[in-house]
C-alpha positions as CSV (number, residue, x, y, z in Angstrom):
1,M,5.1,13.3,-3.5
2,A,2.1,15.4,-2.4
3,S,-1.0,14.7,-4.6
4,T,-2.9,17.4,-6.5
5,I,-5.7,14.9,-7.3
6,A,-9.1,15.7,-5.8
7,K,-10.2,13.5,-2.9
8,I,-12.8,10.8,-3.5
9,V,-16.1,12.0,-2.0
10,G,-17.7,10.2,0.9
11,R,-14.8,9.9,3.4
12,P,-13.3,6.6,2.1
13,T,-11.5,4.5,4.8
14,W,-9.5,1.3,4.2
15,Q,-11.8,-1.4,5.5
16,Q,-10.4,-4.8,4.2
17,T,-7.7,-6.9,2.6
18,M,-9.0,-10.1,0.9
19,L,-7.2,-13.4,0.6
20,R,-8.6,-16.7,-0.8
21,I,-8.2,-19.7,1.5
22,K,-8.4,-23.4,0.8
23,D,-9.4,-24.8,4.2
24,P,-11.0,-22.7,6.8
25,S,-10.5,-25.3,9.5
26,K,-6.8,-24.5,9.1
27,S,-6.7,-20.8,8.2
28,I,-9.2,-19.5,10.7
29,P,-7.4,-21.0,13.7
30,F,-4.1,-19.7,12.4
31,Y,-5.3,-16.1,12.4
32,T,-7.4,-16.4,15.6
33,D,-5.4,-18.7,17.8
34,Q,-1.9,-17.8,16.6
35,M,-2.2,-14.2,15.4
36,G,-4.8,-13.1,17.9
37,M,-7.4,-11.9,15.5
38,T,-11.2,-11.9,16.2
39,I,-13.9,-13.0,13.8
40,I,-16.2,-10.0,13.7
41,D,-18.5,-11.2,10.9
42,T,-19.2,-13.8,8.2
43,L,-21.1,-13.7,5.0
44,D,-22.4,-17.1,3.7
45,F,-23.6,-17.5,0.1
46,P,-24.8,-21.1,-0.4
47,Q,-26.5,-20.1,-3.6
48,W,-23.0,-19.2,-5.0
49,K,-21.1,-21.8,-2.9
50,F,-18.7,-19.5,-1.0
51,K,-18.3,-18.0,2.4
52,L,-16.4,-15.0,3.8
53,W,-14.9,-14.5,7.2
54,F,-13.9,-11.1,8.4
55,L,-11.2,-10.9,11.2
56,T,-9.5,-7.9,12.8
57,T,-7.3,-7.1,15.8
58,L,-9.4,-5.8,18.7
59,P,-7.7,-4.1,21.6
60,T,-6.9,-6.5,24.4
61,G,-9.8,-6.6,26.9
62,Q,-12.4,-5.5,24.4
63,K,-15.1,-8.1,24.4
64,Y,-16.9,-8.8,21.1
65,T,-20.4,-9.9,21.9
66,L,-22.0,-9.9,18.5
67,T,-22.6,-13.2,16.6
68,P,-20.9,-13.3,13.2
69,G,-23.3,-13.7,10.4
70,T,-26.2,-11.7,12.0
71,K,-27.5,-8.3,10.9
72,E,-26.0,-6.8,14.0
73,A,-22.6,-8.1,13.1
74,H,-23.0,-6.9,9.5
75,D,-23.9,-3.4,10.8
76,Y,-20.8,-3.3,13.0
77,M,-18.4,-4.7,10.3
78,W,-19.5,-2.3,7.6
79,S,-19.1,0.7,9.9
80,I,-15.7,0.0,11.5
81,E,-13.0,2.7,11.3
82,G,-10.3,0.0,11.2
83,T,-9.3,-2.7,8.7
84,A,-10.4,-6.3,8.5
85,L,-8.8,-9.3,6.9
86,E,-11.4,-11.0,4.6
87,L,-10.8,-14.7,4.0
88,T,-12.7,-16.1,1.1
89,Y,-13.6,-19.9,1.0
90,N,-15.1,-21.6,-2.0
91,Y,-17.1,-24.6,-0.9
92,G,-15.3,-27.9,-1.2
93,S,-11.8,-26.5,-2.0
94,E,-10.4,-28.3,1.0
95,E,-11.3,-31.7,-0.6
96,D,-9.7,-31.0,-3.9
97,D,-6.1,-32.1,-3.9
98,S,-5.3,-30.1,-7.0
99,Q,-6.6,-26.9,-5.5
100,K,-3.8,-24.5,-4.4
101,Y,-3.9,-20.7,-4.2
102,H,-1.1,-18.6,-5.4
103,P,0.6,-16.9,-2.4
104,G,2.6,-14.4,-4.5
105,N,6.4,-13.9,-4.3
106,D,7.1,-16.3,-7.2
107,G,8.8,-14.2,-9.8
108,E,9.2,-10.5,-10.4
109,R,5.7,-9.9,-11.7
110,D,3.9,-11.2,-8.7
111,G,2.1,-8.2,-7.1
112,F,1.0,-9.3,-3.6
113,G,3.8,-9.7,-1.1
114,H,2.7,-10.3,2.4
115,L,0.6,-9.5,5.4
116,G,2.3,-8.2,8.6
117,F,1.8,-8.3,12.3
118,N,3.7,-6.3,15.0
119,T,4.8,-7.6,18.3
120,D,7.0,-6.5,21.2
121,D,9.6,-9.3,20.8
122,V,10.0,-10.9,17.4
123,Y,12.4,-13.6,18.6
124,E,10.1,-14.8,21.4
125,A,7.0,-14.5,19.1
126,C,8.6,-16.7,16.4
127,D,9.7,-19.2,19.0
128,T,6.1,-19.4,20.2
129,L,4.8,-19.7,16.7
130,E,7.3,-22.4,15.8
131,K,6.3,-24.5,18.9
132,A,2.7,-24.2,17.7
133,G,3.7,-25.8,14.3
134,V,4.0,-22.7,12.2
135,T,6.8,-22.8,9.5
136,F,8.9,-20.0,8.3
137,K,10.3,-18.5,5.1
138,K,12.8,-16.6,7.2
139,K,13.5,-16.7,10.9
140,P,14.6,-13.5,12.7
141,E,18.2,-14.6,13.1
142,E,18.5,-15.6,9.4
143,G,19.6,-13.5,6.4
144,R,21.0,-10.0,6.2
145,M,18.0,-8.3,7.8
146,K,18.0,-9.5,11.4
147,G,15.1,-9.1,13.7
148,I,12.3,-9.6,11.3
149,A,10.7,-12.8,10.2
150,F,8.4,-14.2,7.6
151,A,6.1,-17.0,8.6
152,Y,3.9,-19.1,6.3
153,D,0.1,-19.2,6.9
154,P,-1.7,-22.5,5.9
155,D,-2.0,-21.4,2.3
156,G,1.6,-20.4,2.0
157,Y,1.0,-16.6,2.2
158,W,3.9,-14.8,3.8
159,V,3.2,-13.2,7.2
160,E,5.9,-10.7,8.3
161,I,6.6,-10.4,12.0
162,L,7.9,-7.0,13.0
163,K,9.1,-5.4,16.2
164,R,7.3,-2.4,17.8
165,A,9.6,0.5,18.7
166,E,8.4,0.5,22.4
167,T,7.4,-2.5,24.5
168,N,4.5,-2.8,26.9
169,K,2.6,0.0,25.2
170,I,0.3,-2.1,23.1
171,P,-1.1,-4.9,25.2
172,N,-1.9,-7.2,22.3
173,Y,0.7,-9.9,21.7
174,F,0.2,-9.3,17.9
175,N,-1.6,-6.6,16.0
176,F,-2.5,-6.7,12.3
177,S,-0.1,-4.2,10.9
178,Q,0.5,-4.5,7.1
179,T,-0.5,-5.4,3.6
180,M,2.2,-5.3,1.0
181,L,1.7,-4.8,-2.7
182,R,4.3,-4.2,-5.4
183,I,3.7,-1.2,-7.7
184,T,5.0,-0.2,-11.1
185,D,5.0,3.6,-11.0
186,P,4.7,5.5,-7.6
187,S,4.0,8.8,-9.5
188,K,0.6,7.3,-10.4
189,T,-0.1,4.9,-7.5
190,I,0.7,7.2,-4.5
191,P,-1.7,10.0,-5.7
192,F,-4.3,7.4,-6.3
193,Y,-4.3,6.2,-2.7
194,E,-4.0,9.7,-1.4
195,A,-7.2,10.4,-3.2
196,F,-8.8,7.7,-1.0
197,G,-7.7,9.7,2.0
198,M,-4.5,7.8,2.8
199,T,-1.4,9.5,4.1
200,V,2.2,8.6,3.3
201,V,3.6,8.1,6.9
202,R,7.0,6.9,5.8
203,Q,9.0,6.3,2.6
204,K,12.5,4.9,2.2
205,D,14.8,4.5,-0.8
206,Y,16.9,1.3,-0.6
207,G,18.8,2.0,-3.8
208,D,17.2,-0.5,-6.2
209,F,13.8,-0.3,-4.7
210,S,11.7,2.0,-2.5
211,N,8.9,1.4,0.0
212,Y,6.0,3.7,0.6
213,F,3.9,3.2,3.7
214,L,0.4,4.6,3.7
215,A,-2.1,4.8,6.6
216,S,-5.9,5.3,6.4
217,S,-7.3,8.3,8.2
218,S,-8.3,6.4,11.3
219,N,-4.7,5.3,11.8
220,V,-3.1,8.8,11.3
221,D,-2.1,11.2,14.1
222,T,-3.3,14.5,12.7
223,T,-1.0,16.4,15.0
224,V,2.1,14.9,13.3
225,D,3.8,16.3,10.1
226,Y,5.0,13.0,8.7
227,T,7.1,14.7,6.0
228,S,9.2,16.4,8.7
229,L,10.2,13.1,10.5
230,S,13.6,11.4,10.1
231,D,13.3,7.8,8.8
232,I,14.1,6.5,12.3
233,E,11.3,8.6,13.8
234,A,8.8,7.7,11.0
235,K,9.6,4.0,11.4
236,A,9.2,4.1,15.1
237,K,5.8,6.0,14.9
238,M,4.6,3.6,12.3
239,S,5.5,0.5,14.4
240,M,3.3,1.8,17.2
241,M,0.2,2.3,15.1
242,F,-2.5,-0.1,16.1
243,G,-4.1,-0.4,12.7
244,P,-2.4,-1.7,9.5
245,I,-0.3,0.1,6.9
246,L,-0.5,-0.3,3.2
247,E,3.1,-0.9,2.1
248,L,3.7,-0.2,-1.6
249,T,7.0,-1.5,-3.0
250,H,8.5,-0.1,-6.1
251,N,11.3,-1.9,-7.9
252,H,13.2,0.9,-9.7
253,G,13.0,0.9,-13.4
254,T,9.7,-1.0,-13.8
255,E,8.0,2.3,-14.6
256,K,10.2,2.6,-17.7
257,E,9.2,-0.8,-19.1
258,E,6.2,-0.3,-21.4
259,D,4.8,-3.8,-21.1
260,F,5.6,-4.4,-17.4
261,K,2.5,-5.4,-15.4
262,H,2.3,-7.1,-12.0
263,N,0.0,-10.1,-11.4
264,N,-3.0,-8.7,-9.5
265,G,-4.1,-11.9,-7.8
266,N,-7.2,-12.5,-10.0
267,E,-5.6,-14.0,-13.1
268,E,-6.4,-17.6,-13.9
269,G,-3.7,-19.8,-12.3
270,K,-2.5,-16.9,-10.2
271,Q,-5.4,-16.4,-7.8
272,G,-4.7,-15.8,-4.2
273,F,-4.8,-12.2,-3.1
274,G,-8.2,-10.7,-4.2
275,H,-8.5,-7.0,-3.4
276,I,-8.4,-4.3,-0.9
277,G,-11.6,-2.5,0.0
278,F,-12.8,0.9,1.1
279,I,-16.1,1.9,2.7
280,V,-17.7,5.2,1.6
281,D,-20.8,7.2,2.4
282,D,-22.3,6.8,-1.1
283,V,-21.0,4.3,-3.5
284,Y,-22.4,6.0,-6.6
285,K,-21.0,9.4,-5.8
286,A,-17.7,7.9,-4.8
287,C,-17.5,6.0,-8.1
288,D,-18.2,9.2,-10.0
289,S,-15.1,10.6,-8.4
290,I,-13.1,7.4,-9.0
291,R,-14.1,7.4,-12.7
292,E,-12.3,10.7,-13.1
293,L,-9.0,9.0,-12.1
294,G,-9.1,7.1,-15.4
295,Y,-8.2,3.6,-14.4
296,G,-11.6,2.0,-15.0
297,F,-13.8,-0.5,-13.2
298,R,-13.9,-4.3,-13.0
299,K,-17.6,-3.9,-11.8
300,E,-19.7,-0.8,-11.8
301,P,-22.1,-0.2,-8.9
302,D,-25.1,-1.5,-10.9
303,G,-23.2,-4.3,-12.8
304,G,-23.7,-7.9,-12.0
305,G,-26.1,-9.5,-9.6
306,M,-25.0,-7.6,-6.5
307,K,-26.1,-4.0,-6.9
308,G,-24.7,-1.1,-4.9
309,L,-21.1,-2.2,-4.6
310,A,-18.3,-1.7,-7.1
311,F,-14.7,-2.8,-8.0
312,A,-12.4,-0.2,-9.3
313,Y,-8.9,-0.7,-10.7
314,D,-5.9,1.0,-9.2
315,P,-3.0,2.0,-11.6
316,D,-1.5,-1.5,-11.4
317,G,-4.8,-3.3,-12.0
318,Y,-5.4,-4.3,-8.4
319,S,-9.1,-4.6,-7.6
320,I,-10.4,-2.0,-5.1
321,E,-13.8,-2.8,-3.7
322,I,-16.1,0.1,-2.9
323,I,-18.8,-0.6,-0.3
324,K,-21.4,1.6,1.3
325,R,-20.7,2.6,4.9
326,G,-23.3,0.7,6.9
327,G,-23.4,-2.1,4.3
328,I,-26.2,-3.2,1.9
329,D,-28.3,-6.3,1.6
330,F,-25.7,-8.7,0.2
331,G,-28.2,-11.6,-0.2
332,D,-26.3,-13.8,2.2
333,K,-27.8,-16.4,4.4
334,K,-27.9,-14.7,7.8
335,V,-27.5,-16.4,11.2
336,D,-30.5,-16.3,13.5
337,E,-29.4,-14.4,16.6
338,S,-31.8,-16.5,18.8
C-alpha cells in the first residue's frame, strides 16, 4: 500500500502518545518502577490546573541527569528522536470518586486499544508484575493466543506484554514498544501516516481484521526492504526495535459503513487516550502540507491561547499534535535548576 501522497515538510518524527491519568501517585510508579520508564520532563500549568509527565525507555546504563520541568529538560524532550508517553493529570481528579477515564476496548467503536512493552520472557515478566500487585486482562497462558499478555495500568488502560525474537540483545527488562489504534479505512489512514515519514514494517491479514505496523524514521533500518520480508521475518525484526510501533487495526467491512466512526478518546464521557504527536522543523510550514491532506484541524497553529502548536485530525478523527522541534515557550511553571 505504497503512498503517492507528498511527505509533510519539516522531517516529522513521532514524539509522543498521550493518555489521561487520574492519580499520578499510582500511574507514575507503575510506568517507572514496573515498566522501567524514565521521567524525562514535566510541564506544569497551575493557571489551567493540569500537569504533564513525559516518560520514555532509555537504554540500560544511560544516566539521565536533567531535572524534569527545567528549560534544559524541555530542550531535550522536544528534540528527541524517540517517542515518549505523555501522561496528563488534571488537578484534583484523584480526590473525585466519580472521576474515571475511559480506557477503550468497550464496544466496537472504541478507537484506542492499548500500549505495548517488549521483554525477553513474557511468562517471567508477568509473574514479576503480578507479584508487584499488577492485575491482568489476559495472562500469557490464557486464551487462544499463548505467550502474550495484557496487564491493566492503574487507570485500566491495557498494556500488552510481548516477547522479543532474541534474548539478551536488548538489556532493558522492558522497552516501550507499541501504541494501538483502530482505523476504519486503511486506504486513507496508511498514506496519511506515511506522509508523516512513517514506514509500514509489517502487515498481517487475520481474515476478519488486519494489522498494520508503522515505525517512525528513527526506528527504521534503512538497509531493510520491509516489503520483501516474510511475516515471520518482519515480526522478528519488529520485536527487536528499541522504539515503539504504531499498530493500526482494521476490522474488515467498517470502511463500507457510511456512518461508522471510532471514538477518538476526546468525546465527552469517553475521554482517556488523547492524541499522538509529531515534532517538525516548522509548525506553520508543516500545517500547510497537512492542510492539503483534507482532514482538517482541531486547532490551527495560531488558534487558542497557546500559539505555535497545532492539532490536526487524521482520517479517523484522532488528534495529531504538531510541535516545533526544540519546543516553544509553553507558558508552564518551570522548575528552578538550582
